[in-house]
C-alpha positions as CSV (number, residue, x, y, z in Angstrom):
1,M,-26.1,-23.0,8.0
2,K,-28.5,-20.7,9.9
3,I,-27.5,-17.4,11.6
4,T,-29.1,-14.3,13.0
5,A,-27.3,-11.0,13.5
6,P,-27.7,-7.1,13.4
7,R,-27.1,-5.8,10.0
8,E,-23.9,-3.9,11.0
9,H,-22.3,-7.2,12.4
10,I,-22.2,-8.6,8.9
11,L,-21.9,-5.3,6.9
12,G,-18.6,-4.4,8.7
13,P,-16.6,-7.6,8.1
14,L,-18.0,-7.7,4.5
15,Q,-16.7,-4.2,3.8
16,N,-13.4,-5.2,5.2
17,V,-12.8,-8.2,2.8
18,I,-14.6,-6.9,-0.3
19,G,-11.5,-5.2,-1.6
20,V,-9.9,-8.4,-2.9
21,V,-13.2,-9.8,-4.5
22,E,-13.3,-9.1,-8.2
23,R,-16.6,-9.1,-10.2
24,R,-15.0,-10.7,-13.2
25,Q,-13.0,-13.7,-12.6
26,T,-11.4,-16.7,-14.4
27,M,-12.8,-18.9,-11.6
28,P,-16.5,-18.1,-10.8
29,I,-16.0,-19.0,-7.1
30,L,-13.5,-16.1,-6.6
31,A,-16.4,-13.7,-7.1
32,N,-17.9,-15.2,-4.0
33,V,-17.2,-14.8,-0.3
34,L,-16.9,-17.7,2.1
35,L,-19.2,-17.5,5.1
36,S,-18.3,-19.8,7.9
37,A,-20.4,-19.9,11.1
38,R,-19.5,-21.8,14.2
39,D,-19.2,-21.1,18.0
40,N,-21.4,-18.0,17.7
41,R,-18.9,-16.4,15.3
42,L,-19.2,-15.7,11.6
43,A,-16.0,-15.5,9.5
44,I,-16.2,-13.9,6.1
45,T,-13.3,-14.8,3.7
46,G,-12.5,-13.0,0.3
47,T,-9.6,-13.9,-2.0
48,D,-8.1,-13.4,-5.4
49,L,-5.5,-16.1,-5.0
50,E,-2.8,-13.5,-4.3
51,V,-4.4,-11.7,-1.3
52,E,-6.7,-13.3,1.3
53,L,-8.7,-11.4,3.9
54,V,-10.7,-13.0,6.8
55,A,-12.9,-10.8,9.0
56,S,-15.0,-12.2,11.8
57,Q,-17.7,-11.0,14.1
58,E,-20.0,-12.4,16.9
59,V,-23.4,-13.5,15.6
60,Q,-26.1,-16.0,16.9
61,V,-25.5,-19.4,15.2
62,Q,-28.6,-21.6,15.2
63,Q,-26.9,-24.1,12.8
64,A,-23.2,-24.2,12.1
65,G,-22.0,-24.5,8.5
66,E,-20.2,-23.0,5.5
67,V,-21.3,-21.6,2.2
68,T,-20.1,-19.2,-0.5
69,V,-22.3,-16.5,-2.0
70,P,-21.7,-13.6,-4.6
71,G,-19.6,-11.1,-2.6
72,R,-20.6,-7.8,-4.3
73,K,-24.4,-8.7,-4.4
74,L,-24.3,-9.6,-0.8
75,L,-22.7,-6.3,0.1
76,D,-25.2,-4.3,-2.1
77,I,-28.0,-6.0,-0.3
78,F,-26.6,-5.2,3.2
79,R,-25.9,-1.6,2.2
80,A,-29.5,-1.2,1.1
81,L,-31.1,-2.6,4.2
82,P,-32.2,-0.2,6.9
83,E,-29.7,0.6,9.8
84,G,-30.1,-1.5,13.0
85,C,-32.3,-4.1,11.4
86,S,-32.0,-7.8,12.3
87,V,-30.9,-10.1,9.5
88,G,-31.4,-13.9,9.2
89,L,-29.3,-16.0,6.8
90,T,-30.3,-19.6,6.0
91,T,-28.7,-22.0,3.6
92,E,-30.7,-24.8,1.9
93,G,-29.1,-26.8,-0.8
94,E,-27.6,-24.5,-3.5
95,R,-29.6,-21.5,-2.3
96,T,-29.0,-19.0,0.6
97,T,-32.0,-17.0,1.8
98,L,-31.5,-13.6,3.5
99,R,-34.5,-12.2,5.5
100,A,-34.7,-8.8,7.1
101,G,-38.1,-7.3,8.2
102,R,-40.4,-7.7,5.1
103,S,-37.4,-8.2,2.7
104,R,-36.3,-11.5,1.3
105,F,-33.5,-12.2,-1.0
106,T,-32.4,-15.6,-2.4
107,L,-28.8,-16.0,-3.6
108,S,-27.2,-18.7,-5.6
109,S,-24.3,-20.4,-3.8
110,L,-21.3,-22.6,-4.6
111,P,-19.9,-25.4,-2.4
112,A,-17.6,-24.1,0.4
113,A,-15.3,-27.1,-0.2
114,D,-14.2,-25.5,-3.6
115,F,-13.2,-22.2,-2.0
116,P,-9.4,-21.7,-2.0
117,V,-8.2,-20.9,1.5
118,V,-4.7,-20.5,3.0
119,D,-4.5,-22.4,6.3
120,E,-0.9,-22.6,7.3
121,I,1.8,-20.4,5.9
122,G,4.8,-22.1,7.6
123,A,5.9,-19.0,9.4
124,Q,9.7,-18.8,9.8
125,Q,9.7,-15.4,11.5
126,H,7.3,-13.6,13.8
127,L,7.7,-9.7,14.2
128,V,5.8,-7.6,16.6
129,V,5.3,-4.2,15.0
130,P,3.4,-1.1,16.2
131,Q,0.6,-0.4,13.8
132,P,1.4,3.3,13.3
133,A,5.0,2.3,12.5
134,L,4.1,-0.2,9.8
135,R,1.5,2.3,8.4
136,E,4.2,5.0,8.2
137,L,6.6,2.6,6.3
138,I,3.9,1.9,3.7
139,N,2.7,5.5,3.4
140,K,6.2,6.8,2.8
141,T,7.2,4.2,0.2
142,H,4.2,2.7,-1.6
143,F,4.0,5.3,-4.4
144,S,7.4,4.2,-5.7
145,M,6.2,0.7,-6.6
146,A,6.2,-0.2,-10.2
147,Q,2.8,-0.9,-12.0
148,Q,2.8,-3.9,-14.4
149,D,6.5,-3.7,-15.1
150,V,8.0,-6.8,-16.8
151,R,10.5,-6.9,-14.0
152,Y,7.8,-8.5,-11.8
153,Y,9.9,-8.1,-8.7
154,L,9.5,-4.3,-8.9
155,N,5.7,-4.6,-8.8
156,G,5.7,-4.8,-5.0
157,M,7.5,-3.7,-1.9
158,L,10.6,-5.1,-0.2
159,L,10.2,-5.7,3.5
160,E,13.7,-6.4,5.0
161,T,14.7,-7.2,8.6
162,D,18.2,-6.4,9.6
163,A,19.0,-6.9,13.4
164,S,16.4,-4.6,15.1
165,V,15.5,-2.7,12.0
166,L,12.4,-3.2,9.7
167,R,12.9,-1.5,6.3
168,A,10.5,-1.0,3.5
169,V,11.9,-0.2,0.0
170,A,10.1,0.4,-3.3
171,T,11.4,1.3,-6.7
172,D,10.2,1.4,-10.3
173,G,13.7,1.8,-11.9
174,H,13.4,5.6,-12.0
175,R,13.1,6.5,-8.4
176,L,13.4,4.8,-5.0
177,A,11.8,5.2,-1.7
178,L,13.2,3.9,1.6
179,C,11.9,4.1,5.1
180,E,12.8,2.2,8.3
181,T,11.7,1.7,11.8
182,T,13.2,0.2,14.9
183,L,11.8,-3.2,16.2
184,E,11.5,-3.8,19.9
185,S,13.6,-7.0,19.6
186,A,16.2,-8.2,17.2
187,A,15.1,-10.2,14.2
188,K,17.0,-12.5,11.9
189,P,18.0,-11.0,8.6
190,S,15.4,-11.7,5.8
191,Q,14.0,-10.1,2.7
192,V,10.5,-10.7,1.2
193,I,8.7,-8.9,-1.6
194,V,5.0,-8.2,-1.0
195,P,3.0,-7.7,-4.2
196,R,1.4,-4.3,-4.9
197,K,-2.1,-5.4,-4.2
198,G,-1.2,-6.9,-0.9
199,V,0.6,-3.7,0.1
200,L,-2.4,-1.5,-0.8
201,E,-4.9,-3.7,1.1
202,L,-2.6,-3.8,4.1
203,Q,-2.3,0.0,4.0
204,R,-6.1,0.3,3.9
205,L,-6.5,-1.9,7.0
206,L,-3.8,-0.2,9.1
207,G,-6.0,2.4,10.8
208,G,-5.7,1.8,14.5
209,E,-3.2,1.9,17.3
210,G,-1.5,-0.9,19.3
211,T,0.7,-3.6,17.8
212,L,0.3,-6.4,15.3
213,E,2.1,-9.6,14.6
214,L,3.7,-10.1,11.3
215,A,4.3,-13.7,10.4
216,I,6.6,-14.3,7.4
217,G,6.7,-17.7,5.7
218,T,8.5,-18.9,2.6
219,N,5.6,-18.0,0.2
220,H,3.3,-15.8,2.4
221,V,3.2,-13.0,4.8
222,R,0.3,-12.8,7.4
223,A,-0.8,-10.1,9.8
224,K,-3.7,-10.1,12.3
225,I,-5.2,-6.6,12.7
226,G,-8.1,-6.8,15.3
227,D,-10.7,-9.1,13.9
228,I,-9.2,-9.1,10.5
229,R,-6.6,-11.7,9.2
230,F,-4.6,-10.5,6.2
231,T,-2.6,-13.0,4.2
232,S,-0.6,-12.2,0.9
233,K,1.4,-14.3,-1.3
234,L,5.1,-13.1,-1.7
235,I,6.8,-12.4,-5.1
236,D,9.3,-15.0,-5.9
237,G,12.3,-12.9,-7.2
238,R,15.4,-11.1,-6.2
239,F,15.0,-7.4,-5.4
240,P,17.8,-5.1,-6.8
241,E,20.6,-4.1,-4.5
242,Y,19.1,-0.9,-3.6
243,G,22.1,0.2,-1.5
244,R,24.1,0.9,-4.5
245,V,21.7,3.5,-5.9
246,V,21.3,5.5,-2.7
247,P,24.0,8.4,-2.9
248,A,26.2,8.0,0.0
249,S,27.3,11.6,0.5
250,P,26.1,14.1,-2.1
251,T,28.6,17.0,-2.5
252,K,26.0,19.8,-3.1
253,L,23.3,20.2,-0.5
254,V,20.3,22.4,-1.3
255,E,18.1,23.1,1.8
256,G,14.8,24.9,1.5
257,D,11.2,25.2,2.9
258,R,9.4,22.0,1.9
259,E,6.0,23.6,1.3
260,L,7.4,26.5,-0.7
261,L,9.4,24.1,-2.9
262,R,6.3,21.8,-3.3
263,Q,4.1,24.7,-4.4
264,S,6.7,26.0,-6.7
265,F,7.2,22.5,-8.4
266,Q,3.4,22.2,-8.8
267,R,3.1,25.6,-10.4
268,T,5.9,25.0,-12.9
269,A,4.6,21.5,-13.7
270,I,1.5,22.9,-15.3
271,L,3.5,23.7,-18.4
272,S,5.7,20.7,-18.4
273,N,5.5,18.0,-21.2
274,E,2.4,16.0,-20.3
275,K,4.1,12.7,-21.2
276,Y,7.6,13.2,-19.6
277,R,6.8,15.7,-16.9
278,G,10.4,17.1,-17.1
279,I,11.5,20.3,-15.3
280,R,15.0,21.9,-15.1
281,L,16.6,22.9,-11.8
282,S,19.2,25.6,-11.9
283,V,20.9,26.1,-8.5
284,R,23.3,28.8,-7.5
285,P,24.2,30.2,-4.1
286,G,21.0,31.2,-2.3
287,L,18.6,30.6,-5.2
288,L,16.9,27.7,-7.0
289,T,15.4,28.4,-10.4
290,I,12.8,25.9,-11.7
291,Q,11.9,25.9,-15.4
292,A,9.5,23.9,-17.6
293,H,8.5,24.0,-21.3
294,N,6.3,21.8,-23.6
295,P,6.0,21.0,-27.3
296,E,3.5,23.9,-27.7
297,Q,6.5,26.3,-27.0
298,E,4.9,27.3,-23.7
299,E,7.3,28.1,-20.7
300,A,7.1,28.4,-17.0
301,E,9.7,29.7,-14.5
302,D,9.8,30.0,-10.8
303,Q,12.4,30.9,-8.2
304,V,12.7,29.9,-4.6
305,E,15.2,31.1,-2.0
306,V,17.3,28.2,-0.7
307,S,20.3,27.6,1.5
308,Y,23.1,26.6,-0.9
309,Q,26.9,27.5,-1.0
310,G,28.2,25.5,-3.9
311,E,29.0,26.0,-7.6
312,E,26.2,26.5,-10.1
313,L,24.5,23.4,-11.5
314,E,21.7,22.6,-13.9
315,I,19.9,19.2,-13.8
316,G,16.5,17.8,-15.1
317,F,14.0,15.7,-13.2
318,N,10.5,14.2,-13.6
319,V,8.5,16.6,-11.4
320,T,6.0,14.0,-10.3
321,Y,8.7,12.0,-8.6
322,L,10.0,15.1,-6.7
323,L,6.4,16.1,-5.7
324,D,5.7,12.5,-4.4
325,A,8.9,12.6,-2.2
326,L,8.2,16.1,-0.8
327,S,4.6,15.1,0.0
328,A,5.7,12.0,1.9
329,L,8.3,13.8,4.0
330,E,7.4,15.5,7.3
331,G,8.7,18.7,8.8
332,D,9.1,22.2,7.5
333,R,12.6,21.8,5.8
334,V,13.8,19.6,3.1
335,E,17.3,18.8,1.9
336,I,18.1,17.9,-1.8
337,G,21.5,16.3,-2.2
338,L,23.1,16.7,-5.7
339,T,26.4,15.5,-7.2
340,D,26.4,16.4,-10.9
341,P,23.9,16.7,-13.8
342,N,24.1,12.9,-14.5
343,S,23.7,11.6,-11.0
344,S,20.6,10.8,-9.0
345,C,19.6,13.2,-6.2
346,L,18.8,12.3,-2.6
347,V,15.7,13.9,-1.0
348,R,15.3,13.7,2.8
349,A,14.5,15.8,5.9
350,P,17.6,17.6,7.2
351,G,19.2,15.4,9.9
352,A,16.7,12.5,9.5
353,S,17.8,9.2,8.1
354,N,14.7,7.0,8.5
355,A,13.2,8.1,5.2
356,K,15.1,8.7,1.9
357,Y,14.1,9.3,-1.7
358,V,16.3,8.8,-4.7
359,V,15.3,10.3,-8.1
360,M,17.2,9.6,-11.3
361,P,18.0,12.7,-13.5
362,M,16.4,13.4,-16.9
363,R,17.9,14.6,-20.1
364,L,16.0,17.8,-21.2
């Protein structure tokens, strides 16, 4: 393989795929990226066997070929080279030589044939989704995914199609986030669980406008975003029946200024128990009192004027979960739906149904 290109033409694609390349791997080749040059295009592939990213760019190809080289080292070299310089890459045997100006670097390589790639995913459904809509779905739900939970199906995000609706749902067993968007055309009903790392990589890549095609197979999901192709394995498991935990019609509705409530929760949280992060909400007509205390016998109390016309109620919550929900919502007002001290609350924007957050209560 022999190619020539401006530094930026290789640095850009390299930065796009490096997120899935780990330094320490059980398989040495997974620390490498696959460089594939043909038809005056260079495709750079990185994978961790769960998520695969392929980014391509136009280059001058003097000799087509494929090779794998250490990903992080290659990125560090390109970052260190001067801007705008021309770079030549040549492969001979098990060595790849990189030349730029008076600089020369020789990297060890591994055979391209040993690099694991996902060619076909056997797509059963193709969805056309506006990039901003998919980005919003992920932004408003990703923080509720579990981390390293033994219930492996919670360590990811449910993507569900239902007629002309695409829905994202994430839960860690203590809280749940749900957001949906309308598709341009109807899709057949399906449910897939995208793993946590795949969700976060996709979120990072979704920065532009326009639409993208989401191809959903039995074991993989794939998206083409500009010159980047994203492929992720799916989690093989059954997602909980989330519809059961979303309160249908809470009887006590507390409405207030979203930013004032968020600031009040943040202030009170300073003196909450560092491990459990519990705060107590006491609501009565027109007023919400927020209290926190910790094992050092320290206490915090704050009050916020709210719109509420029901009977008095006291209930405890993990303040981090409430803050995440308030930060994800848009608009000036927020509605917190309560039923009783032992039931989950429903957090949403008044009158809006596309984003909902459910938080389980805590005993304090």
